[in-house]
C-alpha positions in Angstrom: 21.4 -33.4 -47.3 18.1 -34.3 -46.4 15.9 -32.1 -45.8 13.8 -32.6 -42.1 10.2 -31.6 -42.9 9.0 -28.5 -40.2 5.6 -31.0 -39.4 8.0 -34.0 -38.7 9.7 -32.0 -35.8 6.7 -30.4 -33.9 4.8 -33.9 -33.5 8.2 -35.5 -32.5 7.9 -32.6 -29.7 4.1 -33.1 -29.4 5.2 -36.7 -29.2 8.0 -36.3 -27.1 6.6 -33.9 -24.3 3.7 -36.2 -24.3 5.8 -38.9 -23.9 7.3 -37.4 -20.8 4.9 -36.0 -18.5 3.2 -40.4 -19.0 6.3 -41.3 -17.1 5.9 -38.1 -15.2 2.5 -38.7 -14.1 3.9 -42.8 -13.1 6.9 -41.6 -11.2 4.2 -39.4 -9.6 2.1 -42.4 -8.8 4.1 -44.2 -8.1 3.5 -46.9 -10.8 6.8 -47.8 -11.1 9.6 -49.2 -9.1 12.2 -46.8 -7.6 14.8 -48.6 -9.8 14.0 -47.4 -13.2 14.1 -44.0 -12.3 17.0 -43.5 -13.5 15.8 -45.1 -17.0 12.8 -42.9 -17.2 15.5 -39.2 -16.5 17.8 -40.5 -19.3 15.2 -42.3 -21.9 12.8 -38.0 -21.1 16.9 -36.5 -21.3 17.0 -38.3 -24.7 14.1 -37.5 -25.9 14.8 -33.4 -24.8 17.9 -33.8 -26.6 17.4 -35.7 -30.3 14.2 -33.1 -29.7 16.7 -29.7 -29.5 19.1 -30.6 -31.9 16.2 -31.7 -34.3 15.1 -27.8 -33.3 18.7 -26.8 -34.3 18.7 -28.5 -37.3 15.0 -27.1 -38.8 16.3 -23.9 -37.9 20.1 -24.0 -39.7 18.7 -25.1 -42.7 15.8 -22.1 -43.3 18.5 -19.9 -43.1 20.9 -21.9 -45.5 17.6 -21.8 -47.2 16.9 -18.0 -47.1 21.0 -17.4 -48.6 22.3 -16.7 -45.4 24.2 -20.3 -44.4 27.9 -18.5 -44.6 26.6 -14.4 -42.3 25.8 -16.8 -39.0 22.8 -14.5 -39.4 24.8 -11.5 -39.0 24.2 -8.5 -41.6 27.5 -6.9 -43.4 28.8 -5.0 -43.2 28.3 -1.6 -45.7 31.0 -0.8 -48.2 32.7 2.3 -46.8 
């Protein structure tokens, strides 16, 4: 399994937000035709879903690196 770099995920997140902000500004100031609104929405939704997926993968990698991969974030029960 390839490791996803935390730095890459942060940079992608900022770039994705910037692209979405530019698209929002273009729509707000009516610089693109209405026929492209749905396309912009699909692009923004895709960028957002990729961003969320990358964040989840990084969190999973971090958890697995700490040795908690199989416990799903819960501490094992103490012996009785």
